[in-house]
C-alpha positions in Angstrom: -10.9 37.6 -56.0 -9.3 40.4 -54.9 -11.4 41.5 -51.9 -11.1 37.6 -50.7 -7.3 38.5 -50.9 -7.3 41.5 -49.1 -9.7 40.0 -46.1 -7.2 37.1 -46.0 -4.3 39.9 -45.7 -5.7 41.6 -43.0 -6.8 38.5 -40.8 -3.7 37.3 -40.9 -1.8 40.7 -40.1 -4.4 40.8 -36.8 -3.7 37.1 -36.0 0.3 37.9 -35.3 -0.8 41.1 -34.0 -2.3 39.4 -30.8 0.3 36.6 -31.2 3.0 39.7 -30.9 1.1 41.1 -27.7 1.0 38.1 -26.4 4.2 37.0 -26.2 5.1 40.3 -25.1 2.7 40.5 -22.2 4.5 36.7 -21.1 8.4 38.0 -21.7 7.1 41.0 -19.3 6.1 38.7 -16.6 9.3 36.4 -16.9 11.4 39.7 -16.3 14.6 38.5 -14.3 17.1 40.6 -12.3 19.6 40.6 -15.4 17.0 42.8 -17.4 17.7 46.6 -17.6 15.5 49.4 -18.6 16.4 51.7 -21.4 14.7 55.3 -20.6 14.7 55.8 -24.0 12.7 52.5 -24.3 10.6 53.1 -21.1 9.5 56.7 -22.0 8.4 54.8 -25.7 8.0 51.2 -25.7 5.8 50.8 -28.8 7.5 53.3 -31.4 11.2 51.7 -30.5 9.6 48.5 -30.8 10.3 47.0 -34.4 7.2 44.8 -35.1 5.0 47.6 -34.3 6.5 49.4 -36.7 6.3 47.2 -38.8 2.4 46.8 -38.4 1.7 50.3 -38.8 3.2 50.8 -42.1 2.1 47.1 -43.5 -1.7 48.6 -42.6 -0.8 51.7 -43.9 0.7 50.2 -47.0 -2.6 48.0 -46.8 -5.0 51.3 -47.0 -2.8 52.6 -49.6 -3.0 49.7 -52.0 -7.2 49.6 -51.1 -7.2 52.9 -52.0 -5.8 52.6 -55.1 -7.9 49.4 -56.1 -11.0 51.2 -55.3 -10.3 54.3 -57.4 -8.9 52.2 -60.4 -11.7 49.6 -60.5 -15.1 50.8 -58.9 
């Protein structure tokens, strides 16, 4: 049961990641003259994006949770 739940969470997270990348590419193509580029964001576009930070921390927490469960039950 727990393994199924973990696999389901990973699948949902991957779908969300691909959807976010797809929307990001679409937004880049629709850039208008009113958009301005910040120097910090242009140097580190992924590190400033809160969606990517959420995925990084989420997958990190998921990996720690899997390690905890595997050490406790196996």
